[in-house]
C-alpha beads as a LAMMPS data file, in Angstrom:
LAMMPS data file: protein, C-alpha beads

299 atoms
298 bonds

1 atom types
1 bond types

-500.0 500.0 xlo xhi
-500.0 500.0 ylo yhi
-500.0 500.0 zlo zhi

Masses

1 110.0

Atoms # bond

1 1 1 53.341 -158.751 100.587
2 1 1 52.742 -155.966 98.187
3 1 1 55.409 -153.166 96.719
4 1 1 55.697 -150.159 98.925
5 1 1 56.175 -146.639 97.336
6 1 1 58.203 -144.271 99.482
7 1 1 59.007 -140.585 98.170
8 1 1 61.817 -139.673 100.760
9 1 1 64.950 -140.736 101.892
10 1 1 64.315 -140.878 105.613
11 1 1 60.916 -143.111 104.457
12 1 1 63.447 -145.184 102.392
13 1 1 65.715 -145.880 105.578
14 1 1 62.978 -146.429 108.191
15 1 1 61.153 -148.660 105.736
16 1 1 64.425 -150.792 104.185
17 1 1 65.453 -151.260 108.177
18 1 1 62.054 -152.390 109.110
19 1 1 61.768 -154.985 106.306
20 1 1 65.604 -156.250 106.732
21 1 1 64.459 -157.091 110.421
22 1 1 61.246 -158.516 109.743
23 1 1 62.998 -160.572 107.200
24 1 1 66.227 -161.680 109.532
25 1 1 67.772 -160.630 105.840
26 1 1 71.645 -159.806 105.602
27 1 1 71.396 -158.400 101.933
28 1 1 69.957 -155.362 100.377
29 1 1 70.079 -154.542 96.737
30 1 1 69.516 -151.349 94.810
31 1 1 68.497 -150.874 91.191
32 1 1 68.735 -147.254 90.097
33 1 1 66.398 -146.409 87.320
34 1 1 64.721 -143.326 85.684
35 1 1 61.373 -145.232 85.179
36 1 1 59.941 -145.942 82.139
37 1 1 60.575 -149.341 82.815
38 1 1 60.968 -152.474 80.238
39 1 1 61.741 -155.835 80.410
40 1 1 65.505 -155.025 80.544
41 1 1 64.773 -152.973 83.699
42 1 1 62.928 -156.311 84.797
43 1 1 65.719 -158.563 84.582
44 1 1 68.313 -155.939 86.732
45 1 1 65.287 -156.367 89.330
46 1 1 65.185 -159.992 89.027
47 1 1 68.877 -160.515 89.434
48 1 1 68.889 -158.160 92.640
49 1 1 65.475 -160.318 94.071
50 1 1 67.577 -163.444 93.407
51 1 1 70.458 -162.305 95.386
52 1 1 69.133 -159.873 98.124
53 1 1 66.935 -160.303 101.481
54 1 1 65.293 -156.988 100.391
55 1 1 65.382 -155.085 97.435
56 1 1 64.543 -151.237 96.536
57 1 1 64.134 -149.982 93.198
58 1 1 64.939 -146.023 92.673
59 1 1 62.880 -144.145 90.002
60 1 1 63.919 -140.699 89.484
61 1 1 64.426 -138.613 86.393
62 1 1 67.513 -136.922 86.754
63 1 1 67.681 -133.373 85.476
64 1 1 71.523 -132.776 85.672
65 1 1 71.342 -135.623 82.657
66 1 1 70.034 -133.613 80.282
67 1 1 71.652 -130.803 78.129
68 1 1 67.920 -129.698 76.560
69 1 1 64.896 -128.776 78.971
70 1 1 62.973 -130.508 76.340
71 1 1 64.467 -133.838 76.518
72 1 1 63.654 -133.456 80.231
73 1 1 59.839 -132.796 79.720
74 1 1 59.897 -135.671 77.002
75 1 1 61.566 -138.249 79.169
76 1 1 58.372 -140.820 79.992
77 1 1 56.881 -140.831 83.098
78 1 1 55.001 -144.334 83.851
79 1 1 54.912 -144.936 87.658
80 1 1 51.565 -146.844 87.614
81 1 1 53.277 -149.011 85.078
82 1 1 56.571 -149.207 86.533
83 1 1 55.017 -150.291 90.025
84 1 1 53.051 -152.962 88.400
85 1 1 56.191 -154.419 86.642
86 1 1 58.336 -154.532 90.009
87 1 1 55.509 -155.505 92.026
88 1 1 55.180 -158.844 89.644
89 1 1 59.095 -159.051 90.056
90 1 1 59.074 -159.401 93.735
91 1 1 60.821 -155.737 94.507
92 1 1 59.993 -154.669 97.763
93 1 1 60.370 -150.845 97.735
94 1 1 60.182 -148.573 95.287
95 1 1 62.058 -144.726 95.961
96 1 1 60.279 -142.269 94.034
97 1 1 61.131 -139.005 94.917
98 1 1 61.194 -135.334 93.437
99 1 1 63.469 -133.390 92.703
100 1 1 63.357 -131.130 95.710
101 1 1 64.207 -134.187 97.617
102 1 1 67.320 -135.169 95.980
103 1 1 68.602 -131.911 94.829
104 1 1 66.825 -129.614 98.088
105 1 1 67.735 -125.672 97.399
106 1 1 68.115 -126.063 93.739
107 1 1 70.804 -127.956 91.632
108 1 1 73.595 -128.849 93.869
109 1 1 76.844 -126.466 94.009
110 1 1 79.235 -129.633 94.297
111 1 1 79.037 -132.347 91.797
112 1 1 80.855 -135.430 91.196
113 1 1 83.557 -135.042 87.900
114 1 1 83.434 -138.162 85.796
115 1 1 87.153 -137.257 84.726
116 1 1 88.813 -137.665 81.196
117 1 1 87.150 -141.194 80.988
118 1 1 83.989 -139.501 80.472
119 1 1 85.324 -137.084 77.403
120 1 1 85.013 -139.247 74.776
121 1 1 82.469 -141.821 73.222
122 1 1 78.908 -140.720 74.750
123 1 1 80.292 -137.632 76.898
124 1 1 81.676 -135.992 73.799
125 1 1 78.203 -135.665 72.191
126 1 1 76.827 -135.182 76.132
127 1 1 79.216 -132.565 77.515
128 1 1 78.334 -132.888 81.225
129 1 1 75.888 -136.091 81.324
130 1 1 78.223 -137.924 83.206
131 1 1 78.951 -135.602 85.874
132 1 1 75.245 -135.431 86.223
133 1 1 74.765 -139.341 86.153
134 1 1 77.644 -139.781 89.187
135 1 1 76.403 -137.232 91.341
136 1 1 72.876 -138.848 91.163
137 1 1 74.270 -142.372 91.549
138 1 1 76.601 -141.110 94.254
139 1 1 73.586 -139.654 96.210
140 1 1 71.289 -143.220 95.311
141 1 1 74.057 -144.776 96.897
142 1 1 73.952 -143.193 99.959
143 1 1 70.147 -143.254 100.302
144 1 1 70.019 -147.220 99.748
145 1 1 72.995 -147.748 102.109
146 1 1 71.127 -150.718 104.542
147 1 1 71.382 -149.835 108.478
148 1 1 71.952 -152.627 110.982
149 1 1 70.558 -153.438 114.343
150 1 1 72.518 -152.620 117.471
151 1 1 75.248 -155.007 117.498
152 1 1 74.473 -156.832 114.588
153 1 1 76.625 -156.670 111.025
154 1 1 75.882 -154.458 108.531
155 1 1 74.422 -156.349 105.741
156 1 1 75.931 -157.010 102.322
157 1 1 75.260 -154.311 99.616
158 1 1 74.875 -154.501 95.938
159 1 1 73.802 -152.325 93.428
160 1 1 72.725 -153.314 89.898
161 1 1 73.615 -151.288 86.624
162 1 1 72.859 -152.829 83.105
163 1 1 75.747 -153.356 80.718
164 1 1 73.773 -151.576 78.114
165 1 1 75.382 -148.340 79.235
166 1 1 78.634 -149.646 79.084
167 1 1 80.321 -146.093 79.528
168 1 1 78.325 -144.902 82.805
169 1 1 78.607 -148.891 84.163
170 1 1 82.491 -148.500 84.053
171 1 1 82.274 -144.703 85.249
172 1 1 80.186 -145.881 87.987
173 1 1 82.548 -149.061 88.890
174 1 1 85.519 -146.629 88.692
175 1 1 83.621 -143.643 91.075
176 1 1 82.954 -146.989 93.515
177 1 1 86.290 -147.778 93.774
178 1 1 88.028 -144.558 93.455
179 1 1 86.144 -143.143 96.253
180 1 1 85.869 -146.202 98.432
181 1 1 81.994 -146.673 98.564
182 1 1 81.011 -149.723 100.700
183 1 1 78.793 -151.435 97.915
184 1 1 79.089 -154.228 95.293
185 1 1 78.453 -152.972 91.631
186 1 1 76.726 -155.807 89.807
187 1 1 76.402 -155.874 86.397
188 1 1 73.807 -156.904 84.491
189 1 1 73.464 -158.442 80.535
190 1 1 71.822 -156.274 77.922
191 1 1 68.432 -158.117 77.544
192 1 1 67.319 -158.088 73.687
193 1 1 63.954 -158.481 71.634
194 1 1 63.949 -161.372 69.456
195 1 1 65.039 -159.663 66.622
196 1 1 68.442 -158.854 68.255
197 1 1 67.468 -154.793 69.251
198 1 1 68.619 -153.831 72.778
199 1 1 65.898 -152.999 75.017
200 1 1 65.695 -149.064 75.604
201 1 1 63.034 -146.624 76.540
202 1 1 63.679 -144.619 73.802
203 1 1 62.522 -147.639 71.410
204 1 1 59.059 -146.323 71.887
205 1 1 60.235 -143.161 70.370
206 1 1 60.785 -145.284 67.126
207 1 1 58.772 -145.591 64.077
208 1 1 58.107 -149.026 62.591
209 1 1 60.664 -148.473 59.685
210 1 1 62.737 -146.835 61.972
211 1 1 62.808 -149.734 64.531
212 1 1 63.603 -152.114 61.510
213 1 1 66.298 -149.639 60.291
214 1 1 67.689 -149.833 63.686
215 1 1 68.431 -153.689 63.543
216 1 1 71.640 -152.833 61.534
217 1 1 73.373 -151.961 65.070
218 1 1 73.211 -155.300 66.706
219 1 1 73.997 -157.031 63.008
220 1 1 77.123 -155.170 62.769
221 1 1 78.076 -156.380 66.626
222 1 1 77.620 -159.713 66.073
223 1 1 79.814 -159.448 62.722
224 1 1 82.504 -158.075 64.937
225 1 1 81.806 -160.451 67.300
226 1 1 82.076 -163.499 65.557
227 1 1 85.279 -162.270 63.891
228 1 1 86.621 -162.339 67.483
229 1 1 85.512 -165.786 68.682
230 1 1 86.629 -167.040 65.201
231 1 1 90.535 -165.163 66.067
232 1 1 90.282 -163.092 63.111
233 1 1 91.082 -159.440 62.010
234 1 1 87.981 -157.432 63.263
235 1 1 87.332 -155.606 60.308
236 1 1 85.825 -153.138 61.745
237 1 1 85.479 -150.820 57.966
238 1 1 83.094 -153.781 57.112
239 1 1 80.523 -153.258 60.428
240 1 1 80.842 -149.496 60.135
241 1 1 79.830 -149.810 56.272
242 1 1 77.173 -151.818 57.221
243 1 1 75.816 -149.471 59.426
244 1 1 76.716 -146.334 56.993
245 1 1 74.483 -148.387 54.363
246 1 1 71.158 -147.916 56.215
247 1 1 69.966 -144.400 55.294
248 1 1 68.040 -144.045 58.134
249 1 1 70.429 -144.662 60.244
250 1 1 73.597 -141.690 60.878
251 1 1 76.570 -143.219 62.842
252 1 1 78.359 -141.398 65.439
253 1 1 80.791 -143.862 66.371
254 1 1 81.827 -147.822 66.152
255 1 1 84.500 -149.181 68.081
256 1 1 86.492 -151.451 70.059
257 1 1 88.192 -150.016 73.305
258 1 1 89.469 -151.533 76.256
259 1 1 86.655 -152.384 79.007
260 1 1 88.450 -150.865 82.053
261 1 1 89.370 -147.547 80.283
262 1 1 87.812 -147.056 77.745
263 1 1 90.426 -146.388 75.387
264 1 1 90.787 -147.700 71.805
265 1 1 92.760 -150.954 71.209
266 1 1 96.536 -150.219 70.727
267 1 1 96.088 -152.790 68.502
268 1 1 94.185 -152.314 65.520
269 1 1 93.042 -156.173 64.595
270 1 1 92.790 -154.847 60.996
271 1 1 95.200 -157.509 59.968
272 1 1 95.990 -159.735 63.229
273 1 1 93.922 -161.869 64.818
274 1 1 92.239 -160.711 67.858
275 1 1 93.256 -161.886 71.202
276 1 1 92.338 -160.515 74.651
277 1 1 89.363 -158.826 75.813
278 1 1 87.357 -155.840 74.376
279 1 1 84.077 -153.887 74.126
280 1 1 82.841 -153.302 70.870
281 1 1 81.117 -149.616 71.191
282 1 1 78.059 -148.159 68.928
283 1 1 76.032 -145.192 68.722
284 1 1 73.727 -143.743 66.237
285 1 1 70.644 -142.097 65.297
286 1 1 68.087 -143.715 64.057
287 1 1 65.613 -140.578 62.544
288 1 1 65.531 -138.494 65.289
289 1 1 66.484 -141.276 67.954
290 1 1 69.895 -141.688 69.402
291 1 1 70.825 -145.332 70.205
292 1 1 73.651 -146.887 71.900
293 1 1 74.483 -150.584 71.986
294 1 1 77.464 -152.358 72.597
295 1 1 78.822 -156.573 73.153
296 1 1 81.932 -157.595 75.151
297 1 1 84.564 -159.598 73.401
298 1 1 86.676 -162.183 75.063
299 1 1 88.327 -164.366 72.794

Bonds

1 1 1 2
2 1 2 3
3 1 3 4
4 1 4 5
5 1 5 6
6 1 6 7
7 1 7 8
8 1 8 9
9 1 9 10
10 1 10 11
11 1 11 12
12 1 12 13
13 1 13 14
14 1 14 15
15 1 15 16
16 1 16 17
17 1 17 18
18 1 18 19
19 1 19 20
20 1 20 21
21 1 21 22
22 1 22 23
23 1 23 24
24 1 24 25
25 1 25 26
26 1 26 27
27 1 27 28
28 1 28 29
29 1 29 30
30 1 30 31
31 1 31 32
32 1 32 33
33 1 33 34
34 1 34 35
35 1 35 36
36 1 36 37
37 1 37 38
38 1 38 39
39 1 39 40
40 1 40 41
41 1 41 42
42 1 42 43
43 1 43 44
44 1 44 45
45 1 45 46
46 1 46 47
47 1 47 48
48 1 48 49
49 1 49 50
50 1 50 51
51 1 51 52
52 1 52 53
53 1 53 54
54 1 54 55
55 1 55 56
56 1 56 57
57 1 57 58
58 1 58 59
59 1 59 60
60 1 60 61
61 1 61 62
62 1 62 63
63 1 63 64
64 1 64 65
65 1 65 66
66 1 66 67
67 1 67 68
68 1 68 69
69 1 69 70
70 1 70 71
71 1 71 72
72 1 72 73
73 1 73 74
74 1 74 75
75 1 75 76
76 1 76 77
77 1 77 78
78 1 78 79
79 1 79 80
80 1 80 81
81 1 81 82
82 1 82 83
83 1 83 84
84 1 84 85
85 1 85 86
86 1 86 87
87 1 87 88
88 1 88 89
89 1 89 90
90 1 90 91
91 1 91 92
92 1 92 93
93 1 93 94
94 1 94 95
95 1 95 96
96 1 96 97
97 1 97 98
98 1 98 99
99 1 99 100
100 1 100 101
101 1 101 102
102 1 102 103
103 1 103 104
104 1 104 105
105 1 105 106
106 1 106 107
107 1 107 108
108 1 108 109
109 1 109 110
110 1 110 111
111 1 111 112
112 1 112 113
113 1 113 114
114 1 114 115
115 1 115 116
116 1 116 117
117 1 117 118
118 1 118 119
119 1 119 120
120 1 120 121
121 1 121 122
122 1 122 123
123 1 123 124
124 1 124 125
125 1 125 126
126 1 126 127
127 1 127 128
128 1 128 129
129 1 129 130
130 1 130 131
131 1 131 132
132 1 132 133
133 1 133 134
134 1 134 135
135 1 135 136
136 1 136 137
137 1 137 138
138 1 138 139
139 1 139 140
140 1 140 141
141 1 141 142
142 1 142 143
143 1 143 144
144 1 144 145
145 1 145 146
146 1 146 147
147 1 147 148
148 1 148 149
149 1 149 150
150 1 150 151
151 1 151 152
152 1 152 153
153 1 153 154
154 1 154 155
155 1 155 156
156 1 156 157
157 1 157 158
158 1 158 159
159 1 159 160
160 1 160 161
161 1 161 162
162 1 162 163
163 1 163 164
164 1 164 165
165 1 165 166
166 1 166 167
167 1 167 168
168 1 168 169
169 1 169 170
170 1 170 171
171 1 171 172
172 1 172 173
173 1 173 174
174 1 174 175
175 1 175 176
176 1 176 177
177 1 177 178
178 1 178 179
179 1 179 180
180 1 180 181
181 1 181 182
182 1 182 183
183 1 183 184
184 1 184 185
185 1 185 186
186 1 186 187
187 1 187 188
188 1 188 189
189 1 189 190
190 1 190 191
191 1 191 192
192 1 192 193
193 1 193 194
194 1 194 195
195 1 195 196
196 1 196 197
197 1 197 198
198 1 198 199
199 1 199 200
200 1 200 201
201 1 201 202
202 1 202 203
203 1 203 204
204 1 204 205
205 1 205 206
206 1 206 207
207 1 207 208
208 1 208 209
209 1 209 210
210 1 210 211
211 1 211 212
212 1 212 213
213 1 213 214
214 1 214 215
215 1 215 216
216 1 216 217
217 1 217 218
218 1 218 219
219 1 219 220
220 1 220 221
221 1 221 222
222 1 222 223
223 1 223 224
224 1 224 225
225 1 225 226
226 1 226 227
227 1 227 228
228 1 228 229
229 1 229 230
230 1 230 231
231 1 231 232
232 1 232 233
233 1 233 234
234 1 234 235
235 1 235 236
236 1 236 237
237 1 237 238
238 1 238 239
239 1 239 240
240 1 240 241
241 1 241 242
242 1 242 243
243 1 243 244
244 1 244 245
245 1 245 246
246 1 246 247
247 1 247 248
248 1 248 249
249 1 249 250
250 1 250 251
251 1 251 252
252 1 252 253
253 1 253 254
254 1 254 255
255 1 255 256
256 1 256 257
257 1 257 258
258 1 258 259
259 1 259 260
260 1 260 261
261 1 261 262
262 1 262 263
263 1 263 264
264 1 264 265
265 1 265 266
266 1 266 267
267 1 267 268
268 1 268 269
269 1 269 270
270 1 270 271
271 1 271 272
272 1 272 273
273 1 273 274
274 1 274 275
275 1 275 276
276 1 276 277
277 1 277 278
278 1 278 279
279 1 279 280
280 1 280 281
281 1 281 282
282 1 282 283
283 1 283 284
284 1 284 285
285 1 285 286
286 1 286 287
287 1 287 288
288 1 288 289
289 1 289 290
290 1 290 291
291 1 291 292
292 1 292 293
293 1 293 294
294 1 294 295
295 1 295 296
296 1 296 297
297 1 297 298
298 1 298 299
């Protein structure tokens, strides 16, 4: 059956309910995206298809997440290509609303507050970004909630987020737990190109020289990961120096944090062996393009 495109919340509810009933399904998955899909998004969708009877992918470029109007306008819109990719993976429904459908009457006066966890790392560079992200994610989670036939149990409900946006993933998990959303958040590991660069919709804006320079980010992450796996001090200074040695790369931050709180680890790991769990975060501008990456540590 060919993939279906719907543009309103009412259509989404009706079609997802019809598909669940037609398939005799007991689970529904949602993959929220902003479009301009690549293999990382395809992996999110494949994981959802493997785990659910009905899968919805949303495509919505959320204006609340952009600090500058020019960035919003510049964000690539590739709906036809996105539909082809998702159809090949086996997605059932694509929900692609316009702004008036998601925010009738203009920008919402009430928004989700991401709280103190959003004030550092990406949040320090992009004030208000995570409030906007969580607001639209909350709406999309509501839109994608599966219904049930009269007398039947509610289908299982799962939503899929990539681990590349580690801070956003942590905040979504916290929002769902703190506000009692009836959905399971499923993290999906980062997809990388063969040379190690984390896939991103922003990579298309890199020149060949900038793309080569960007590989220093994943090399620095691997350096720390290898030391953690060997129970050695993490030597973050050497990893930072590696990035700073690349003239096309301007480092914003590089640190190891607690995966659950995003706070820097109390143990500085400079002179003592690494133990436990951590998350190495990096953000940098490569030419004019801001890139983020991360790697989990589990010694």
